[in-house]
C-alpha positions, 0 to 999 in steps of 0.5 A, a space after each residue: 738360074 736365079 741370082 744367089 741369095 744375099 741378105 739377113 737370114 736365120 740358118 739351120 744346119 743339118 737340122 741341129 744348129 741355128 745361126 743368124 746373120 748375113 748371108 752371101 754366096 762364095 766359091 771356094 775349092 771349086 764349089 759354092 758355099 754359104 758364107 755367113 757373117 754372125 754379128 755378136 756383141 763384140 765381133 763379126 764371126 765369118 763361117 763358111 758352109 757347104 750347101 748340102 749342110 744347109 737344112 733350112 734358110 729363113 730371110 728375116 730382118 737385120 734387126 732380128 738377125 743381129 739380136 739372134 747373133 748376140 744371144 747365140 754367140 758362136 765363137 771364132 774358130 781358133 787354130 789349134 796350133 796357136 793354143 798354148 800347149 797342154 801340159 803332158 799327163 804322165 802315162 802310168 804305163 810309160 816305164 822309164 828305164 835307164 840303160 845303165 840299170 840292166 842286169 848285172 849292174 852293181 850300182 845300188 
């Protein structure tokens, strides 16, 4: 068995998404995963992928990987629990029935 790859690379995921950064292998959840550190303009975004989602990995230079990382700019994941709550949209089918407004109620 060869040593796991570690270095700068362009990574294609399922043939649909292309990212570039520093690639290493880490074990999580009992399986080996690809760790991709994408170096953008303002920050480093770390993403983990299962091996079966990697369509192609092309080793490249640090300069090329950083330039692609700046251009592609993947957004960091924000846990939905930390996002501000969205205002609830009124449901046109949600009829607010007051229990006192039943048949025989002579209020009005």
